[in-house]
DSSP file (Angstrom, degrees, kcal/mol; ACC not computed):
  #  RESIDUE AA STRUCTURE BP1 BP2  ACC     N-H-->O    O-->H-N    N-H-->O    O-->H-N    TCO  KAPPA ALPHA  PHI   PSI    X-CA   Y-CA   Z-CA
    1    1 A M              0   0    0      0, 0.0     3,-0.1     0, 0.0    54,-0.0   0.000 360.0 360.0 360.0 142.2   82.4   -3.9  105.8
    2    2 A G        -     0   0    0      1,-0.2     2,-0.3     0, 0.0     0, 0.0  -0.138 360.0 -70.5 -76.2-179.4   82.0   -4.1  102.1
    3    3 A T        -     0   0    0      1,-0.0     2,-0.7     2,-0.0    -1,-0.2  -0.587  39.7-144.9 -77.0 131.9   80.5   -7.0  100.3
    4    4 A L        +     0   0    0     -2,-0.3     2,-0.4    -3,-0.1    -1,-0.0  -0.886  33.5 160.5 -97.2 114.5   82.5  -10.2  100.2
    5    5 A L        +     0   0    0     -2,-0.7     2,-0.3     2,-0.0    -2,-0.0  -0.993   2.8 151.0-140.2 128.3   81.9  -11.9   96.9
    6    6 A G        -     0   0    0     -2,-0.4    -2,-0.0     0, 0.0     0, 0.0  -0.995  31.6-151.3-155.6 157.5   83.9  -14.5   95.2
    7    7 A D    >   -     0   0    0     -2,-0.3     3,-0.7     1,-0.1     4,-0.3  -0.916   6.7-171.9-132.9 105.1   83.8  -17.4   92.9
    8    8 A P  T 3>  +     0   0    0      0, 0.0     4,-2.2     0, 0.0     5,-0.2   0.421  62.1  99.8 -78.4   4.0   86.4  -20.1   93.4
    9    9 A S  H 3> S+     0   0    0      1,-0.2     4,-2.9     2,-0.2     5,-0.2   0.851  79.0  52.9 -62.8 -34.9   85.5  -22.0   90.2
   10   10 A K  H <> S+     0   0    0     -3,-0.7     4,-2.9     2,-0.2     5,-0.4   0.923 110.4  47.0 -66.7 -42.8   88.4  -20.5   88.2
   11   11 A A  H  >>S+     0   0    0     -4,-0.3     4,-2.0     2,-0.2     6,-1.6   0.886 114.9  47.7 -64.3 -38.3   90.9  -21.5   90.8
   12   12 A K  H  X5S+     0   0    0     -4,-2.2     4,-1.2     4,-0.2    -2,-0.2   0.935 115.8  44.1 -66.3 -46.0   89.4  -25.0   91.0
   13   13 A E  H  <5S+     0   0    0     -4,-2.9    -2,-0.2    -5,-0.2    -3,-0.2   0.927 125.2  30.2 -66.3 -47.2   89.3  -25.3   87.2
   14   14 A K  H  <5S+     0   0    0     -4,-2.9    -3,-0.2    -5,-0.2    -2,-0.2   0.803 135.6  23.1 -86.8 -30.5   92.8  -24.0   86.4
   15   15 A L  H  <5S-     0   0    0     -4,-2.0    -3,-0.2    -5,-0.4    -2,-0.2   0.534  94.1-120.7-115.0 -10.4   94.7  -25.0   89.6
   16   16 A G     << +     0   0    0     -4,-1.2    -4,-0.2    -5,-0.5     2,-0.2   0.718  55.0 166.4  73.2  19.9   92.8  -27.9   91.0
   17   17 A W        -     0   0    0     -6,-1.6    -1,-0.2    -9,-0.1    -2,-0.1  -0.452  19.2-170.5 -74.2 139.0   92.3  -25.8   94.2
   18   18 A Q        -     0   0    0     -2,-0.2     2,-0.1    -3,-0.1    -1,-0.0  -0.997  26.8-115.5-126.6 132.7   89.8  -26.9   96.8
   19   19 A P        -     0   0    0      0, 0.0     3,-0.0     0, 0.0     0, 0.0  -0.403  15.8-160.6 -66.0 143.2   88.8  -24.7   99.7
   20   20 A K  S    S+     0   0    0      1,-0.1     2,-0.5    -2,-0.1     0, 0.0   0.595  76.6  61.4 -95.4 -15.5   89.7  -26.2  103.2
   21   21 A T  S    S-     0   0    0      4,-0.0    -1,-0.1     3,-0.0     2,-0.1  -0.945  78.7-137.6-116.8 129.6   87.3  -23.9  105.0
   22   22 A T     >  -     0   0    0     -2,-0.5     4,-2.3     1,-0.1     5,-0.2  -0.351  28.2-109.3 -76.9 165.2   83.5  -24.1  104.4
   23   23 A F  H  > S+     0   0    0      1,-0.2     4,-2.5     2,-0.2     5,-0.2   0.916 120.9  51.5 -60.2 -43.6   81.5  -20.9  104.2
   24   24 A D  H  > S+     0   0    0      1,-0.2     4,-2.3     2,-0.2    -1,-0.2   0.892 109.7  49.5 -62.2 -39.9   79.9  -21.6  107.6
   25   25 A E  H  > S+     0   0    0      2,-0.2     4,-2.5     1,-0.2    -1,-0.2   0.902 110.2  51.4 -65.1 -40.4   83.3  -22.1  109.2
   26   26 A L  H  X S+     0   0    0     -4,-2.3     4,-2.4     2,-0.2    -2,-0.2   0.928 110.5  47.7 -61.7 -46.0   84.5  -18.9  107.7
   27   27 A V  H  X S+     0   0    0     -4,-2.5     4,-2.6     1,-0.2     5,-0.2   0.913 111.1  51.7 -62.4 -42.7   81.5  -17.0  109.1
   28   28 A S  H  X S+     0   0    0     -4,-2.3     4,-2.5     1,-0.2    -2,-0.2   0.911 110.0  49.0 -60.6 -43.2   82.0  -18.6  112.5
   29   29 A E  H  X S+     0   0    0     -4,-2.5     4,-2.3     2,-0.2    -1,-0.2   0.916 111.9  48.9 -62.3 -43.3   85.7  -17.5  112.5
   30   30 A M  H  X S+     0   0    0     -4,-2.4     4,-2.1     2,-0.2    -2,-0.2   0.914 112.5  47.2 -64.5 -43.0   84.7  -14.0  111.6
   31   31 A V  H  X S+     0   0    0     -4,-2.6     4,-2.6     2,-0.2    -1,-0.2   0.915 111.2  51.7 -64.9 -43.0   82.0  -13.7  114.3
   32   32 A E  H  X S+     0   0    0     -4,-2.5     4,-2.6     1,-0.2    -2,-0.2   0.906 110.0  48.8 -61.5 -42.1   84.4  -15.2  116.9
   33   33 A K  H  X S+     0   0    0     -4,-2.3     4,-2.3     2,-0.2    -1,-0.2   0.896 111.1  50.2 -65.1 -39.7   87.1  -12.6  116.0
   34   34 A D  H  X S+     0   0    0     -4,-2.1     4,-2.2     2,-0.2    -2,-0.2   0.915 112.3  47.1 -63.7 -42.5   84.6   -9.8  116.2
   35   35 A L  H  X S+     0   0    0     -4,-2.6     4,-2.6     2,-0.2    -2,-0.2   0.902 110.7  52.2 -65.2 -40.7   83.4  -11.0  119.6
   36   36 A E  H  X S+     0   0    0     -4,-2.6     4,-2.2     1,-0.2    -2,-0.2   0.911 110.6  48.1 -60.5 -43.2   86.9  -11.4  120.8
   37   37 A S  H  X S+     0   0    0     -4,-2.3     4,-2.6     2,-0.2    -1,-0.2   0.901 111.3  50.0 -64.5 -41.6   87.6   -7.8  119.8
   38   38 A A  H  X S+     0   0    0     -4,-2.2     4,-2.4     2,-0.2    -2,-0.2   0.899 110.6  49.6 -64.7 -40.9   84.5   -6.5  121.5
   39   39 A R  H  X S+     0   0    0     -4,-2.6     4,-2.2     2,-0.2    -2,-0.2   0.904 111.1  50.4 -63.5 -40.4   85.4   -8.4  124.7
   40   40 A H  H  X S+     0   0    0     -4,-2.2     4,-2.4     2,-0.2    -2,-0.2   0.939 111.2  47.3 -62.3 -48.2   88.9   -6.8  124.5
   41   41 A D  H  X S+     0   0    0     -4,-2.6     4,-2.5     1,-0.2     5,-0.2   0.892 110.6  52.8 -61.3 -40.1   87.5   -3.3  124.1
   42   42 A A  H  X S+     0   0    0     -4,-2.4     4,-2.5     2,-0.2    -1,-0.2   0.903 109.9  48.4 -63.0 -41.2   85.0   -3.8  126.9
   43   43 A L  H  X S+     0   0    0     -4,-2.2     4,-1.8     2,-0.2    -2,-0.2   0.930 110.7  50.6 -63.8 -45.8   87.9   -4.9  129.2
   44   44 A I  H  <>S+     0   0    0     -4,-2.4     5,-2.4     1,-0.2    -2,-0.2   0.931 114.8  43.2 -58.1 -47.0   90.0   -1.9  128.2
   45   45 A E  H ><5S+     0   0    0     -4,-2.5     3,-1.7     1,-0.2    -1,-0.2   0.876 109.3  57.0 -68.4 -37.7   87.1    0.5  128.9
   46   46 A R  H 3<5S+     0   0    0     -4,-2.5    -1,-0.2     1,-0.3    -2,-0.2   0.832 105.4  52.5 -61.8 -31.6   86.2   -1.2  132.2
   47   47 A E  T 3<5S-     0   0    0     -4,-1.8    -1,-0.3    -3,-0.2    -2,-0.2   0.356 126.9-100.9 -88.0   5.9   89.7   -0.6  133.4
   48   48 A G  T < 5S+     0   0    0     -3,-1.7     2,-0.2     1,-0.3    -3,-0.2   0.574  81.9 122.4  92.2   9.9   89.4    3.1  132.6
   49   49 A Y      < -     0   0    0     -5,-2.4     2,-0.5    -6,-0.2    -1,-0.3  -0.611  65.3-105.4-101.1 164.9   91.3    3.3  129.3
   50   50 A R        -     0   0    0     -2,-0.2     2,-0.5     2,-0.0    -5,-0.0  -0.766  27.4-151.8 -91.8 130.5   90.0    4.5  125.9
   51   51 A A        -     0   0    0     -2,-0.5     2,-0.6   -10,-0.1   -10,-0.0  -0.885   9.5-141.3-101.8 128.8   89.3    1.8  123.3
   52   52 A Y        -     0   0    0     -2,-0.5     2,-1.0     1,-0.0     3,-0.2  -0.795   7.2-156.8 -91.7 124.7   89.7    2.8  119.7
   53   53 A R    >   +     0   0    0     -2,-0.6     3,-1.0     1,-0.2    -1,-0.0  -0.684  25.5 161.7-104.6  78.8   87.0    1.3  117.5
   54   54 A F  T 3   +     0   0    0     -2,-1.0    -1,-0.2     1,-0.2    -2,-0.0   0.719  69.8  57.9 -70.8 -21.9   88.7    1.4  114.1
   55   55 A K  T 3         0   0    0      1,-0.2    -1,-0.2    -3,-0.2    -2,-0.1   0.437 360.0 360.0 -93.0   0.6   86.3   -1.2  112.6
   56   56 A E    <         0   0    0     -3,-1.0    -1,-0.2   -55,-0.0    -2,-0.1   0.480 360.0 360.0 -86.9 360.0   83.0    0.7  113.2
């Protein structure tokens, strides 16, 4: 994965936008999705099928 870098100050200044998700919540969501994908791949392989790992 590339670097995730952003500065929401312009959106806040010009649009009055406020993030609804904190950085910690975002990281937790990303980790949970990665774990879910890994569990899915493990199940597929355990049942004798090939799991394609496009994100590696």
